[in-house]
Each structure stands twice: as structure tokens, then as C-alpha cells.
N, C-alpha and C positions, 0 to 999 in steps of 0.2 A: 853882189848883196846876197845874204840868206833870210831864211826865215826859219822857226824852229830849232834852238839848239842847230846853228851851222847845217840844214839843209839847204844844198843850192836849188836853185827859182826849179829849174829844172827838174827835179824831184820831188813838186807836190804836185795835188791836185787841185783845183781852185773852182767852187761853182758859188758863181755870183747872183742874187735873187733868183732862188729856189721857191715857188709858189704852188708847188702839185699838192693835190689832197687841199690836206689843212697848214702845209708849210708857209712861213708869212714875211717871205723876203727874206730869205736865208742865206746868208752868203757865209762862205770856211774856208780856210785851208787847210789841207791836211799832207802829210808825207807819202811819196810812192816808197815802194818795196820795203813797207814795214806792214804789221799786222794795225788794223785799227779798227776798233770797236765803237757801234753807233748804239748809244743808249738811250734810256729816256723813261717811262713809266708808260704804259699801254696804252697806247694811241696817243704821241706824243708827238710821232711823224717819223721816226728812224726810218721804218721803210720805207716810207715816202719818202725822204730824201736818196737813201743807198741805193735802195733797187727800182722803186719806181722815176727816180730822176737821174741819178749818176749810171746803174744800167740799162736802162730805157734810152737815154739817149744816147751813152754806144751803141746799142744796139741799132739805133734810126742810122745814124752816121754810116756804119755798114752796108745797113741796107740801100740806104742812099746811092753808095759807093759803088752798089754792081746791078741794079735793076733800075731801068727811066722807068718800065711801066709802075713798080714800088711807089715812085714820087708824086704820081697823079692822084695818088688817095690822105698825100699826108700834106693837112691844114696846119697850120698856127696853132687851133684848139687842139688836134692831135698830138701833140708833140708834149712831151714833160713841159710845164712850167717855169720856164728859168730864164734868167737873161743870157748866162753864158757857163761855160765849161772847159776850161783850159788845161792842159797835160794829161788827159784822158785817152785810153787807149784801148784796147780790145776786154771784154771783160766775158766771164761767165757765170752766169749766175746759179743756186741752188734756192727756191724759194717754196716759200712753206705752202701758199696759196698754191701750188699748182701741182699737188701730190698726186698722183696716177692712181685709182684705186680699179683698176678694169680688173672684173673675173677672170681673165686670161694674163693680165700680168705677172711677174714672177720674179724675186728676187734674181735670178741670171737675165730676165729680159732686162731689166731697171739698169743694172748694174752693165751690162752688155759682157758677160761672159759666155751667156749662153752662145753667141754669134763664134766667139772663138773656139767654143767647142766646136758648134759644129762643122768649121772651118779643118779644127785638127780630125777630126773624124773622118769627113771626108777627103783629103787629103793622102793622109798616112794610115790607112786602117790594114786590120790582118782581117782578113777574111775567113768567116765561115764557111762552110759550105752549101750552107742554106740561101745565105745572102750572095755569095759570087756570082752568078750566072746573071742576074739583073741589071746591078749594076754594071757589070764589065761591058754588056750589052750596049746598054744607054751613056753611060759618063755619071760616077757616083760625086752629088752636088749635097752642101750643106741643106738643103730644101729635104735628103733623109731621115735629117735629125729632127727635122721641129714636125713635131706632131698634129699641128691645125693647118699643115698643107697637105697638097692632092699628092705627093710624093711618099712623105713620112707617117701619115697616120693610117690609126689600124682600121683596118675595113669592114669590123665589127662595128665598132663604138665608133669609128669615125674621130678621132683623138682624145675622148672623154675619159677615157680609163673606166669608165661607168657604164651600166646600163640601168637606166629609168625604168621601173614597172611597181603598178600600184601593187599596192600590199594587203592583206588585207585583214592585219591586223593593226593598221593606220585607218583604214578605214572603218573599221568596229571594233575603237578603243576601250571602250567597258561592255563588256560581254553580259555584267551582274546587272544591265539596266533593261529595262525595256528599249526597243526599235527607234521609238520617235519620242522618248523622254530623255535621253541622255547615254545612247549606245552609239554614237559616233556624228559628229558634226557634219558629214556628212549629207546626211538624212533631213537636214535642216531644209525647210521650206525654202531658202534661198540661194543654197548648195545642189539639189538633185533635184534634176529634170523628170525625175520619175517616181517622186514624192507623193503625187497622186495617184500614183497606179498602185502602192502599196497597200490601202485595203483591200482591194479587188484581189491583191494578191494572195493574202491573204487570207481572204475567203476561199480562194481557191485549194489551199491548201490546210484550212484548217487551223488555221495560226491564233489564236490570241494576244495583238497587239499591246496587251496591257504585262504580258509575261516578261521577265528578261529573256536579253535575245539566246543564252545559252542553250535556255528551255522551250525556246521554239523548234517545231518540226525541221529534221535536217533537210527535209526537200524545198522548204521555204526558203532558206537559209541558201542553199546553194541557187535557187531562181534570185534570190535577192542580189546575191554576189556576181552569179555569174550568168544571169536572162534566162529566157524561157525559150532557147531556140527559136523554131520556127512557129510555136505556138505564140497567138498572140493574146493580150489580155486587154478586157475591154472596161474601161475607166472615164472618170468625168473629170475636167479641171473647168474650177472657176475661178475667174478674172474680174476685177473692179478697174472698169474704165474710169480714167481719171476726169475728162471732160464734161464727159455724160454722169459722173457717178454712178452709172449703174452696172449690176453685175452679169456678168456672161457666161454663159455654161458650154464647156466647147466636151461633145463624146467621142473618145478616140478606142479604137480596137488595132495594135501592133505588137508584135513580141518587144521583149525587153530585152534590153543589151547585157543588163546587169549591170552594177555597179562596179567593176573592179575595170570592164572594156569601160563604160564611161569615162571615167576618170582619165584614164589613157586618152580617150579621143580628145575630151578638152584637153587636156595638158598638151595634147600637143597640138592644136587648132589655137593655140593661147595665141595671142598678138602682141602680149605688153609684157615684160619681165616680170610684173607685178601679179598679172593673171596666171604666167607658170607657176610663177610661187607658192601661189595657192592653190592650187588643183598637187604639188610638187610634196604639200604638207600627208597627201594620202597616199603617197609612192615613198619606197626604200629604195636606195643607190646599191646597187649589186658590184663585184668587179669585175670586169669583163673577161670573160673566159679565154678569148683568142689572145689578146696581150700582159693577160696576168694583172690590168690596173695602171698599166702604165699609158696609154694610151698611141704608143707607136705600133708601126706595123716591119715587118719581118727582118727590112735593111737592119732598121735603129736595134732589134731586141738580136740580133745575129754578130752584126760587126763588133770587133773588139779592139781595144787602145790599150796597151799597158795593161791587159788583163780584164777588162772590165768593159763592159757593152755601155752605150751612150745612157740608158736610162738608169743601169745599175751607179753611174759617174753623179750625175747630175740631183740623184737620192743619198751623195755623200755627205753629211755635214761641212761648212765651208772649210773647217778649222782640217777637216781629215781628205776634205780636196786639196788642200795646199799641199799635202802629203803626198797624194798623189801624182799631181802634177811634179812634183819633184823626181817624180820616175821613171817619167814617159820617157825622157833623152836618152838612155841605156839602151831602151828598147829600138831605137830605130836604126833602121840603115843609113849609110854617110850618104846617099841621097835624098833619104826623108829627113836627115839630121838639116840640111840645105834648106828645105821648105821651113822646116820647123823652126828655123830661126827667125821667120818672121812673127809668128805667131803666140811661138811658147813664152818669152820675154813679156809680152802685153798681158798673156792671159797668170804668170805667176805675179805680175805688179798688181793685177787688179784682185785676184786671190789676197796675196798678204795686205791690204787695203782693207780688203773687207775686214781679216780678222780683226786688225787693230782697230777698226771701227767699230766694235763690238760687234759684227754680225756672223761670228765664226762655227756659232752656235746653228743658225737656222742651215737649211738643206735650200739649194739651188732651187728647186721646184718650189718652195714657199710662194705661197699667191700672195698679190699687193693686199688685198682684203683683210688676209687673215695676218698682216703684219701691224705694230703697234705705231702711231705718230711718229716716235723718233726711229724708229729702226729703216719704214723707210726713206725720210728725210736723208739717214744715213746711205741707204742704197743708192740715193742721186747723187748725193756728194760725191762717192767715191766712182761713179762713170764721170763727173767734172774733174775730180782732183787725178786721175789718172793722165797724166801727159807731161810731156816733159821739154815743154814750152816754157819761155819766160819772158818779161815783159807784160803777163795778165795780170788785168786785173780779178780776181774771184772776189765774188758776191755770194757767201753765205749767210742763209737766214737760221739762226739758232741752230746751229751744228751739234752744239750739247745737247738739245732736247731728248730726251729720255734714256739721259743715260747717268747709270746708278754714279755715285762718288767715287767710285773704286774703279771705275770706267773711264774714266777723264785722264789718266795720264798717255795714253797714245795717243789720244787727239790734240792733245798739247805738243809733240813731237810732230805730228803731220804740217798742222799750223805750224810750226816754225821751218820743220824744212822747204814750205811754199814758199816763207819769205826768203830763206837763205839761198833758197835756188832764184831770187831777181823777182819774183812777184809779189805783186799789193796784194794784203787779202783784206776784206771788208767785213765784219763782224756784224751783224745785228743779233744784240746777246742781250740779254738779261740778267745771266749767271755772274757772282761777283769774281767768283774765282776763275772763269774763263777770261774776262773783261781784267781782271788784274795784270795777265801774262800780256796783253797786248801793249805796243809799241805806243800808242796813240788814242786818244777816246773821243770822239766829238760827241755830247751830251745834248738832249732835245728835250724842250717843255717850256715851264716848268711841269703842268698837267698836260690833259688829254684832248683830243678834239681839238673845238676850240679854244680852250686853254693851253693848247699847247702849239708846236709847230713853232718855237721861237730855239735860237739858240742860246744853252744856258752855257755850256764850256768849249773851248778845243783845246785841250792841254792830254800830256804825257798822265797813266793813271795816278802817278803819287800824288800828283801836285790836284786831279781831282779829288781826290780822298780829303783833301784839305780845303775843298770848296763848299763856305756853308751853305751856297745858292742851291747846289745842286741834292736830291734826293739819291741822284745813285754813286753822289760824292761821298754822300752818309756810308751806306753801305761797304762801299768799299774800305772805308776806315772804322768797320768793325761800330758803327753808332747808330745805324738805323733801325727801327724799332720791328722786331719778329712776329708772325704770326701768335696771338695767343688762342687759351681755348678753356672754359669753366668744363669740364669732363662729365659725363653723364652718371645716371649711380653704375653701378658693379657688372658691367657685362657679363659676368660669371653667373648672374642671377636672372638676368632674362632668357626666355623663349629664344630656341635656336633652332637653325635652318641647318640641316643636315644633307651631302651630298656625299651619297654610299656608292662606294663602286667610281672614281674618278679615273677617264682615259682621253686625256685630251692632249697630242703632241706625246711633250716630253714629260706631261705630268700624270704618274699613276699614286693614287692613295686612293687608301682603302677608305678613310671618311673625311671630312672634313666638316666642321661647325662653324656657323657664320653669327655672331650674336646679332639678334633686332631690335628694332629701336636706339641702335645709335652706328656710331662711324668707327666704320671697321677698316684698315687701310692692309693691300699688300705689298710687300717690299720683297727685294732681294735684287740683286746684279741683273746687267742685262742679260735676258733668255734665262734665267733660272722657272721659267712658266708661268708668270704673272696673271700676262695679256690670256693665256688658253684657261687659265683657272677661272677667270672672272668673266671672259666673255661665252666661251663652249661651256665649260662646267655650270658654272654658275648662271650669265644672263640666258645665253642659246636652250639649256634645261628646263629654264624656269619656267621662261615663255612657251615652253613645248606642252611642260603637265600643266600649268594654265588654259591652255587652250585643250586639256585632255588626250594629249598626245605623250605619247612615251618617249622620254628622250633620250640622245644619243651618245652625250658623251658621260654620262652617269649613270648607272645602274636602276639607282631612285635615289628621290628627294624627299627626307623628310622635315614635316614642317610646311609645308607648301599653304595646305589650309590656311595658314596664317598669316597669308598674304592673297591681297587681292586684284593686284597690279604689278608689271615691274617695266623699268625702261632703260633703255642701254642710251647714254649717252656719249657718244661717240664724235670721233674729230673728223668724219666724213662731211662733206660738202653737203649745204642744205640747198643747193640747188646748182648747176651746170651752165645756165646764162644771164646774162646780164637782167633780166625780169627777176631771177629769185632776190630776197633782200631781207634784212631784218622786220619789213614794215608784213609783206607778204608772207614769212616764216610765221610769225607769230600771231598772223590774224587780224594783226593793229587796224593793217590796211583798209580789212570788210567796215570796220566800225568808221574810220574815215571817212571813208565812200560815204556810205549811210548819213554823215553829217553831211558834206556837201551835199548829197541829192534833198536833202529836206531841207535846205536855202531858198529863201523867195526869188531868186536869180536862176537857179537850176530846177522849181518848180514850173515858171515862167516860160522856160526854153526845152520845157518837158525831157530836160535829163533826168534818167535816173542811178543808182548807184552804181550800175552796171556800165555808165558811159564813163566812170573817172576809173575803168580797170583802164591797164595797157593791156592786158592780154586778150582785150576782144576790142570789136568793131564799136565805134559811135562817137568817141571819143580821143581814142588815141591818135598820133599821126600816124596814115599810113604810108606814109615814106619810109620809117624807120619799121613799122608796124610795133610801136613803142618801146622799143628796147630804149631807145634814145641813141642808139649807133647801128651803125651798119658794119652786117661785118663780109669781110672782102677776100676774093680766092686768090690768091696770091701765087695757085700752082704749085710751083717747086720748094715753094717754103710752107709755114704753119700759115693756114690763115688769121685774121687782125681783125681785129674790130678798131672803126674808125667812127668819131661825132658826126650825128645825123645834122646836114646841112640844111635840110628845113624847117623842122622845130630847135635849133640849136642846143641839141641835149636834153628838153625839155618834154620830150614823149608824151604831150597831148595837143589838141587842137587848140590856135587860137581863142576860140568859141567856147574851148571848157575852159580855159586857163583864165576868163574875165567872170571867173565863177570864185567867190572869194569867201571864205567861212573866220572870221574876227582879222579884215583886211589880208588875209595870205590866202593864195593862189595854192593849188593842190601839189603841184611840183616845187613850192616851198616849202610845206610841210614835212616833204618826202626829202629835204635837205635838212632839215632838222636834225641833230642829233638826241640821240634818248632824252639824254637831261632836259635840253629844249622843250623838247614834244614832251614832259612830265609836266614840265610849269605852264606850257600853251595851253593843256589839257586837262587842267587840273581840277577841273570841274567835274569833269565826264568819270566819276566812278567804273564803268563796262573799259575805259583805255587805261584808266591808273593803275589798272590791278597790273596791265600784261607789261607796261614801263615800269613798274616800280621792281617788278620781277627783272627785267634785263639790270635795269641799276644794282641788285642784288647779284646776280651774276658780274658785276665787271665791266660793263659795255655803255656806262652811259653814254661815252664817247662816239660810238657810232652813229652814222646818219641812218634815220629811215629809209632812205631809199639807195643805200649803198649797195654797190651788185656783191651780190654772193659769190662772183669770180674773186673779188679784191679782197674778200677776208680768210682770214689762216684757219687751220686744220685747230687751232685754241679758240679762235673766236667764234667758230661755226658750232665748235663743242659747245661754252657758253650758254649760247641760240639755246641750245639744245637745254642745255641748264634752268634757262628762264621757264620753258614751257613745263620742265618737270617740277619748278616751284608752284607753277598756278595747277598742275595738275595734282601736286602732292595736298592743296590746300584746296582741292575740291570735295565732291561729295562721292569719288570713288570708292574709297575707302581704305586702307592700308596696302602701301606699295613698296618697294623696293627700286631705287636709285641706284645706279650702277655706271661710275665712271675711270675711263682709263688714263692717265696724266693729266687732271684736269687744270693744276696750274700750269703746262705747258703755255710759254707763248705769254707770262705773264709775272712783270719787273715785281721784286719780291715786297713793294712795299703796296701790292693789289691784291697779295695772296689771301688778305685778311679778309676781306669782301666775300669772298669766293667761300674760306670757310664758315662765315658766319651763313652764306646758304643754306651751307650743309645743316646747318642747329635751326634755319627755319624750315627747310624737311623733317628732321626729326622731330621738331615742335609739333608737329603735328600728325605724329606716330607713323612716321616713317620710318625706314630704315637706309640707311647709304652705307656701297661698298666701293672703293677706290683703288687703283692701282698708282701708285706714286713711288716717283725717285728722289723728291726733293723731302728730304727728312728733316725738317723743319714741321713740314704738314704731320708728317706720320706723327712725328711728338707729340701732337696733341690730339691726335685719335683717342677712341676708346679701347680699341683692340685692334692687333697687328697679328697678320700672319705673316712672317719673313720666311721665304721662297730659298731655296737653293740647296745645296751648297755652295755651285757654278754653276756652268747651263749648261745650254744642250745635255749631251748625254749626263753629266754631272748634275744635273740639278733637278726639278720637277720635282723633291719631297719638301716638305714641312721643317723647316731648322730649329725653328720656335714659335711659339703662338703665347698672347696672353697681351696684358695692358705694356704702353711703352717700356716702363720701368723694367718689369721681366726681358725684353727682349735684350736691351742695352744689358742686363748681366749678366747674359747669356753667351752660346758661340753663335759662329760664322759672320760674315762680313759686312754685314750692316752693324753689328752691336756696336763693336768700333768706333762708327762713325755718330753713334745714335747717343752714345755715353757723354760724349762734352756738351750735345745739345740741351740733354735733361740738367747737367748739371749747372750748365748756363744761366 
């Protein structure tokens, strides 16, 4: 007996009764050893089926097989909700929701290249005279090539490569203004511990605080910045006691440390990253003189392999690293070649795959937070695909995210190579181009959230393209509607934001002009400099200027005074624990808690709004501390979350769950989708605006209480877009909203809603700048800045700029792909 055009029974995977998340008893059979695409509109359930059901079940089977300790924590509720899966073997998954943006993570650590390089340098070095003595005495290991290890780090900077010191020009940013009237935010009452001493200090030195800083006596300015030595200053501090409502005045007579010393002290004593970042605004990073900014110790700086030291190697673009790897073997002795035989092939394979996946322009040292979502996703794919195993089920979540159309061809070859090696490739994908190369498609829908979760079709792509029930099929057949937009007034006549002297990674530009009150799209091949221009030259620099500070990536910005605020809508997670959710992030839950606290039931029980928070004691389930789950230490494996047995995942106590609003307990509201909540709370204007913004961002299918750990990078970004819509419609003036790849993770049919959200922002007098590879979106922008012409050192320049028609008629790779879209 056979299925699906002659596929034998043993060569299929069968899922029966899948009910994970929004899946509605889905049963489906699809072939093994093939490329199978899981498709559907955003929120249709494709990730729930491919990753949260198929992959999760394979992982549980493995863990159950190796760990008796593990089994005690797995109840039926903690398993994927599915009746049966047959034909399933070992799986490897790359999930968009698990992107690691730890500041210490780099391209090398994510892909595993760091490990291979460390082993190479440790086992077969040509030692310089400075490094020979110590390693030979103690034994050279890969730890000497890890700048965060005790053995490998620079003794001066501790592996950071920089020294962070207070900078006078960051403390006093506007010397043309009076000290207490804008010369520097450090001297605001909220920042400076010596705020109260400044009048007494001015009196001692005869300084008039009404004059600009630069006109004040030099002795006074020196004392403000560097302190009074052993000489005390007598001054009074007046504070108001909140409870008593009375003012209290205390007199002090102490020497002043000075702003420079105070900034350094408070930065070093800061207990959180946010606090350190606050004080870092008044400091400047300078290259460590001992290690030259590399962060490495003497061994790392002097050991050479094929002519280069370890820091020199990891600073090579991956394309150049590939060439260096090819030069290693001829430089080795016969003994070294035997050792290298276990290391070099694995390193070469990883580096080749990185180049083929469009990462060749990046350095191995490139930090994870500075990489785009697509780049980071492909880095993780490199780590997972670098195997000679066969019979594996690879589950890849949008591997084409962040790729320019010109960069997709190598990805097609990689997917085919995996399949032809005897593996099964499951793609969670929206891109019709990549779906079309699959052997089979499992299409879910028909809608999102509770309107989805059903099997629409399970068929080859050509058959799905003819299926009138399938939205995905319409796009495969060329019938799907594409994004449309009426362009605003000619951006050439609008005010401009001018970035002068841009220097950010590979971007080196004398000037970039960005039209305001318009939708500007930055395009270009992967690695052309789009993200660097968007985030560092524009976003971070403009934020600094609006704070009254000097920008780092540009010499200056012209036209910043035309803007009141800027917000960067990135794909970083909105939270890292199950506590964070769309409801908490958008502050909608604050209003919901107040509504429940105002009910007669809550008042009679003495339950305030705080009792309805799962972040504080009073109404939450204490067994799980309001998480609804408990984190279990798996010792030799990653920690895992399991459902709470006490509250059964409801997060609150029975007493609190007995309180209802319009017949619903608070956990039932958290289980509503945004669309359902918008209807349920329709009469509440304060909630309606927030929920409407989430709908405009294309998130109507999300549950209000859905854990942040379950959201993809694209969904997290669109939640931030919803907040930006609220911000843009408020009274804070005119702003600039910046988005990197905003339609990542969206089905083509959902893109229109996000583009409409851009117009909502523009209608409020704001400006929108995006970097995007989806050229259907670029084609409807008001203005395009096309970067290139290539990647890495071959990029970083403006190929062309202007309206879409100008770009399509001009030079560059993007133009060739844009022309047919505009013609169509």
C-alpha cells in the first residue's frame, strides 16, 4: 500500500489529532526524505504543528529515552497535545523564537567556528618568542584563545578590549548653555548627587550660574568636574517626605568628588544593565592600550597559524576566512596534518556554509545584538546544518528571512543537498519562491488564531497553486493580491534629516538625506550596510542627539530639531520569561486589572488591582509564583518549563478566579485573542486604542496572555510597532519610527495591514524609515535608498536614491528585481 504518488508507508510521517495551541484536531500525513513546507497566514498554526508538535514530540521521546530523572516532570499536560505521531525520527530545529542576543554572543560562537579555531591554534601553533615560555610550561589549550576566560583575557581590560572612562564632553555637552539650564543632563537634579552643592561652590569661586558654562571661571569648572580635593563645601539639601508631606533640610560639609569621579563610581556600583547604561552615556570607550582593543592576552596576541594571530583571523570577513583556511594545510608538519585532519574539514565546511547562506560579509567577531534577525537566524542554521548525519528531520523556521532575492539561490541548493543526503526538511515558510521549491506543502488556516488551526491542504506545490480554498495557493499561482499604497506628496519637496560623516561598520558616507513625513525604504543585498545605516547611523545617533549628546556613528545630524522623539522597532524579545506577554507589554493588563478591582466582588473581598497581577503576592498562585509553569533544573540538559500542578496553568488562586468581569475570570480574558478582546472590551475607550493598534500591526490572532517566549522576532517587532502607533498618535510631537525587516514572519496576505499601519503613523505627522528585502513593500515606498553594490567591503555605499521608479530605472542588483514589480 502507498500514499502520495507512490510513497511507501514507511517513508511518511503521520500526525493524528494535533491540538497544540490553536490547532484543531489536525491529522496529516507527509513524506519523509523530502522538502515539506508548512504554510498559512500569520498565526494559522504552522509553527505550532511543525515545531511545537512534531519537533517537541521528538525531543521528548529522546529525553524520555535517556533520563529517568526527566520523566517525573512530564505529565500529559506538558506534552504536545497530539494523539499520535508515527514515522518520526531524530529532529534538529532552528526556531525564530529562540534567537540568542547575548552581548557576548558572536557570529563565531553561534556557528561554532570559535571552537574549531581555538582547537587549531592550541594544537598546532607556531609560537612567537613572547608566548613560547608560559604555554610550554603549563600546556597550551583553547582557553588561551577565549578572551572571556581567565587564561585568554587581557589583564588590563579583562577581555573587553576597551576601557570605559568618564568623558568631560559627554558630561558637559552644551558649553554654550548655563550649567543648570541645559549644559549637560548630568547636572539635572535626578542625576547628580552634587546638585545641591553647586550654588555654594559657585559662591566660593565667584561664578555666575546664569552665564554659559564656557564663560565660568576655570577654577570653578575644574572643581565641578574633578572635585575640591580635601577642601569641604558646606551646602543644604532639602527633600520632601512623602507620608508626612513636610520638607526636611539637612546641612552637609564635605569635599566634593567632582562629576568625573562620581560618574565612574556610580557606573561601577550599578547593579543592573539598565543602570550601567544610564551612566555609560557620560563615558567614552577607548581602545585598551595593552591588547590593542582585541581583548586577548599575550598568548592570543603572539601565537600564529598560517601567518596570522587568532585576533587577526577572527577579524577577517568570513569570505576571507574561507581563503585563509585553505592556506593552512601546506604550512603544517606531517604530525600537525594528522591532528588537523580532525579539525580542518569541520571548520572548512562551516565557513563554506556561512558564505553560501549570505554571511560572508560578516566578521567572526560580529556581535549577535548587532546582527539583523535574518543574519542571526542563518547563523543558527549554519550550526544545525553542519552535519554528515542522514535520516534527520530538520525543522527550519523561515530560513529565507532577511535575504535579498539575489541571495536566495544558494539557500535552494543547501536545502536540496540536505534532502538528497537522505534527510527530511520541514520549512515553516511564507515566501512563495521558497515554498515553490518544496516537494510537498502542508497548508494551515484558513485564518489566524482561533480562525485557523485547521488543515486546508496537504499536497505538492503545483496542486496547491490550483486550490481555490488556499490563500497560499493563490500566491503560488500568481493570483494573490499584493500590497498597494497611495504615495504621499513628493518627498523631494519635504524637509530632510541629514546624516553627515557616516561611519558604521562597512558604511562610509559623506552625507545621507532622509525625507521626513514619508515612508523611506533602505534596500540592498544582504551585507550591503542597510542595518548599520538604519540602527547605528540613524537610530542610535538620532537618539543621542535628542538627548543632547554627541552621536557616535555620524559627525553631526542636520534637521534633528524637526523631530521630538525617535523609536527603534526591532526584533529583540519583549521579555525572556513566561511573565511577559502582549497584555503586559502594551500596558493593556494594567487597565484590565483595574477593571477587575472595581467589581463589587473584588471590593467585597478587599482585592485591589495589585491582587490581579501575577508579578506580586496577593492573588497569584504561589506554587508557581504566577508563571503558570515551573522551571525545572535538568542538570546536564537545558532547564525546562512544566505546567503548574496547583493552579493548572491558570496563574491565580481560586479566590481571585472567582471574581468575574462580564462573566469572565481574569485568566479567561488573558486567553482571549486581541481580536476577541477588542470586541469584549469595545466600550472601554482606554483599552480600545491599545487593542486597535495591535490589530493594525497585524496581531489580532495573538492571545493577550501568550508568553513572550512563544513569540517570533517578527511578532515581537509588531508588538513594538503597536506601541509606536500609540506613541505617534499622542501628544509627544512629531517622531521618527525605525523598523528593520518589518514584514519578516508575515504571510504575503498580511503585509498590507502593516503597510497601512505605516500610513497611520505618517498621518499623525510622523516619519517612517524601514530596511526591507521584500521588494513588494519597497515598491510602494515614497523614497528608496539602495545600498551596495555588493556586501561587506564591496558595499556600504549608496547605489541610487529616489522614488521607486528612479531606482528601477537605475543601476544595481535591486533595480533588476524592482522593475517587473512596478511594471506589473
